[in-house]
MINU-248637 format. One record per atom (N, C-alpha, C): x, y, z; residue in three letters; atom name. Coordinates in steps of 0.05 Angstrom, whole numbers. Layout:
node px=X py=Y pz=Z type=ALA atom=CA
...
# end
This chain:
node px=2191 py=2272 pz=2462 type=MET atom=N
node px=2172 py=2268 pz=2432 type=MET atom=CA
node px=2145 py=2273 pz=2436 type=MET atom=C
node px=2130 py=2283 pz=2412 type=THR atom=N
node px=2101 py=2278 pz=2413 type=THR atom=CA
node px=2092 py=2260 pz=2386 type=THR atom=C
node px=2070 py=2252 pz=2393 type=GLY atom=N
node px=2053 py=2242 pz=2370 type=GLY atom=CA
node px=2056 py=2247 pz=2337 type=GLY atom=C
node px=2039 py=2236 pz=2325 type=PRO atom=N
node px=2036 py=2242 pz=2305 type=PRO atom=CA
node px=2017 py=2273 pz=2303 type=PRO atom=C
node px=2016 py=2283 pz=2288 type=ILE atom=N
node px=2003 py=2316 pz=2284 type=ILE atom=CA
node px=1982 py=2304 pz=2265 type=ILE atom=C
node px=1954 py=2298 pz=2276 type=ALA atom=N
node px=1924 py=2294 pz=2261 type=ALA atom=CA
node px=1919 py=2317 pz=2245 type=ALA atom=C
node px=1912 py=2316 pz=2222 type=ASP atom=N
node px=1893 py=2336 pz=2209 type=ASP atom=CA
node px=1909 py=2361 pz=2204 type=ASP atom=C
node px=1933 py=2361 pz=2200 type=SER atom=N
node px=1955 py=2389 pz=2198 type=SER atom=CA
node px=1965 py=2385 pz=2177 type=SER atom=C
node px=1957 py=2404 pz=2157 type=GLN atom=N
node px=1960 py=2408 pz=2127 type=GLN atom=CA
node px=1996 py=2415 pz=2126 type=GLN atom=C
node px=2005 py=2438 pz=2142 type=PRO atom=N
node px=2035 py=2435 pz=2142 type=PRO atom=CA
node px=2046 py=2409 pz=2145 type=PRO atom=C
node px=2043 py=2390 pz=2165 type=ALA atom=N
node px=2058 py=2365 pz=2172 type=ALA atom=CA
node px=2054 py=2350 pz=2148 type=ALA atom=C
node px=2031 py=2348 pz=2129 type=ARG atom=N
node px=2029 py=2335 pz=2106 type=ARG atom=CA
node px=2045 py=2350 pz=2084 type=ARG atom=C
node px=2045 py=2372 pz=2089 type=ASP atom=N
node px=2064 py=2382 pz=2061 type=ASP atom=CA
node px=2094 py=2375 pz=2067 type=ASP atom=C
node px=2100 py=2379 pz=2086 type=ASN atom=N
node px=2131 py=2374 pz=2101 type=ASN atom=CA
node px=2133 py=2344 pz=2103 type=ASN atom=C
node px=2119 py=2329 pz=2099 type=GLU atom=N
node px=2116 py=2297 pz=2090 type=GLU atom=CA
node px=2130 py=2289 pz=2059 type=GLU atom=C
node px=2111 py=2303 pz=2046 type=SER atom=N
node px=2111 py=2302 pz=2016 type=SER atom=CA
node px=2137 py=2312 pz=2010 type=SER atom=C
node px=2139 py=2334 pz=2024 type=GLU atom=N
node px=2171 py=2351 pz=2009 type=GLU atom=CA
node px=2192 py=2335 pz=2017 type=GLU atom=C
node px=2197 py=2313 pz=2041 type=PHE atom=N
node px=2212 py=2297 pz=2050 type=PHE atom=CA
node px=2223 py=2274 pz=2028 type=PHE atom=C
node px=2187 py=2267 pz=2022 type=THR atom=N
node px=2185 py=2237 pz=2006 type=THR atom=CA
node px=2203 py=2251 pz=1977 type=THR atom=C
node px=2194 py=2277 pz=1967 type=GLU atom=N
node px=2206 py=2283 pz=1945 type=GLU atom=CA
node px=2240 py=2286 pz=1940 type=GLU atom=C
node px=2248 py=2299 pz=1962 type=LEU atom=N
node px=2273 py=2302 pz=1967 type=LEU atom=CA
node px=2289 py=2278 pz=1968 type=LEU atom=C
node px=2276 py=2258 pz=1984 type=ALA atom=N
node px=2288 py=2230 pz=1986 type=ALA atom=CA
node px=2296 py=2213 pz=1961 type=ALA atom=C
node px=2271 py=2220 pz=1944 type=GLY atom=N
node px=2270 py=2203 pz=1921 type=GLY atom=CA
node px=2294 py=2222 pz=1901 type=GLY atom=C
node px=2297 py=2248 pz=1900 type=GLN atom=N
node px=2321 py=2264 pz=1884 type=GLN atom=CA
node px=2344 py=2250 pz=1894 type=GLN atom=C
node px=2352 py=2250 pz=1926 type=GLY atom=N
node px=2379 py=2245 pz=1934 type=GLY atom=CA
node px=2383 py=2212 pz=1919 type=GLY atom=C
node px=2365 py=2193 pz=1926 type=THR atom=N
node px=2370 py=2171 pz=1909 type=THR atom=CA
node px=2380 py=2171 pz=1879 type=THR atom=C
node px=2368 py=2186 pz=1865 type=ASP atom=N
node px=2379 py=2196 pz=1838 type=ASP atom=CA
node px=2399 py=2203 pz=1837 type=ASP atom=C
node px=2408 py=2229 pz=1853 type=LEU atom=N
node px=2432 py=2236 pz=1855 type=LEU atom=CA
node px=2457 py=2211 pz=1856 type=LEU atom=C
node px=2455 py=2204 pz=1878 type=VAL atom=N
node px=2475 py=2179 pz=1888 type=VAL atom=CA
node px=2473 py=2164 pz=1860 type=VAL atom=C
node px=2454 py=2154 pz=1851 type=ASN atom=N
node px=2450 py=2128 pz=1830 type=ASN atom=CA
node px=2470 py=2145 pz=1804 type=ASN atom=C
node px=2462 py=2171 pz=1803 type=PHE atom=N
node px=2479 py=2188 pz=1781 type=PHE atom=CA
node px=2510 py=2186 pz=1784 type=PHE atom=C
node px=2516 py=2192 pz=1809 type=MET atom=N
node px=2548 py=2191 pz=1816 type=MET atom=CA
node px=2555 py=2164 pz=1825 type=MET atom=C
node px=2539 py=2152 pz=1825 type=VAL atom=N
node px=2557 py=2117 pz=1829 type=VAL atom=CA
node px=2555 py=2109 pz=1794 type=VAL atom=C
node px=2532 py=2112 pz=1774 type=ARG atom=N
node px=2528 py=2096 pz=1747 type=ARG atom=CA
node px=2539 py=2120 pz=1731 type=ARG atom=C
node px=2541 py=2146 pz=1740 type=GLY atom=N
node px=2545 py=2166 pz=1716 type=GLY atom=CA
node px=2524 py=2170 pz=1694 type=GLY atom=C
node px=2526 py=2179 pz=1673 type=ASP atom=N
node px=2511 py=2185 pz=1645 type=ASP atom=CA
node px=2495 py=2164 pz=1646 type=ASP atom=C
node px=2505 py=2140 pz=1648 type=GLU atom=N
node px=2485 py=2115 pz=1643 type=GLU atom=CA
node px=2455 py=2119 pz=1656 type=GLU atom=C
node px=2455 py=2126 pz=1682 type=THR atom=N
node px=2433 py=2127 pz=1693 type=THR atom=CA
node px=2410 py=2141 pz=1687 type=THR atom=C
node px=2411 py=2161 pz=1669 type=GLY atom=N
node px=2393 py=2176 pz=1654 type=GLY atom=CA
node px=2385 py=2165 pz=1629 type=GLY atom=C
node px=2400 py=2153 pz=1616 type=LEU atom=N
node px=2397 py=2133 pz=1590 type=LEU atom=CA
node px=2379 py=2115 pz=1596 type=LEU atom=C
node px=2381 py=2093 pz=1619 type=SER atom=N
node px=2362 py=2079 pz=1622 type=SER atom=CA
node px=2340 py=2089 pz=1624 type=SER atom=C
node px=2333 py=2107 pz=1634 type=ASP atom=N
node px=2307 py=2119 pz=1646 type=ASP atom=CA
node px=2294 py=2129 pz=1623 type=ASP atom=C
node px=2309 py=2141 pz=1604 type=SER atom=N
node px=2301 py=2150 pz=1581 type=SER atom=CA
node px=2295 py=2134 pz=1558 type=SER atom=C
node px=2304 py=2108 pz=1560 type=VAL atom=N
node px=2296 py=2093 pz=1542 type=VAL atom=CA
node px=2271 py=2073 pz=1552 type=VAL atom=C
node px=2269 py=2076 pz=1579 type=LYS atom=N
node px=2245 py=2061 pz=1584 type=LYS atom=CA
node px=2223 py=2074 pz=1585 type=LYS atom=C
node px=2228 py=2098 pz=1592 type=ALA atom=N
node px=2199 py=2125 pz=1581 type=ALA atom=CA
node px=2196 py=2122 pz=1553 type=ALA atom=C
node px=2216 py=2125 pz=1535 type=ALA atom=N
node px=2210 py=2124 pz=1504 type=ALA atom=CA
node px=2192 py=2090 pz=1500 type=ALA atom=C
node px=2201 py=2072 pz=1513 type=VAL atom=N
node px=2188 py=2045 pz=1505 type=VAL atom=CA
node px=2158 py=2044 pz=1510 type=VAL atom=C
node px=2157 py=2057 pz=1542 type=MET atom=N
node px=2129 py=2062 pz=1546 type=MET atom=CA
node px=2114 py=2074 pz=1534 type=MET atom=C
node px=2124 py=2104 pz=1523 type=GLY atom=N
node px=2107 py=2126 pz=1503 type=GLY atom=CA
node px=2100 py=2101 pz=1475 type=GLY atom=C
node px=2117 py=2089 pz=1465 type=LEU atom=N
node px=2107 py=2072 pz=1436 type=LEU atom=CA
node px=2088 py=2057 pz=1449 type=LEU atom=C
node px=2088 py=2037 pz=1473 type=GLU atom=N
node px=2074 py=2022 pz=1477 type=GLU atom=CA
node px=2050 py=2038 pz=1476 type=GLU atom=C
node px=2044 py=2064 pz=1496 type=ASP atom=N
node px=2021 py=2077 pz=1499 type=ASP atom=CA
node px=2004 py=2082 pz=1475 type=ASP atom=C
node px=2021 py=2087 pz=1447 type=ALA atom=N
node px=2019 py=2099 pz=1418 type=ALA atom=CA
node px=1997 py=2074 pz=1405 type=ALA atom=C
node px=2003 py=2057 pz=1415 type=GLU atom=N
node px=1995 py=2034 pz=1396 type=GLU atom=CA
node px=1974 py=2027 pz=1404 type=GLU atom=C
# end
């Protein structure tokens, strides 16, 4: 095994992509477990935050 690659943009891009995909995987698992209710709670939170910002 090699150590971390310093100052390598492709490596940083790969790490960013991995983090993004991991988040999407978590969202998918939550949807599979909780069904449509998953998106509803996120939508309500976003709406409330938007209203608070508007005030």
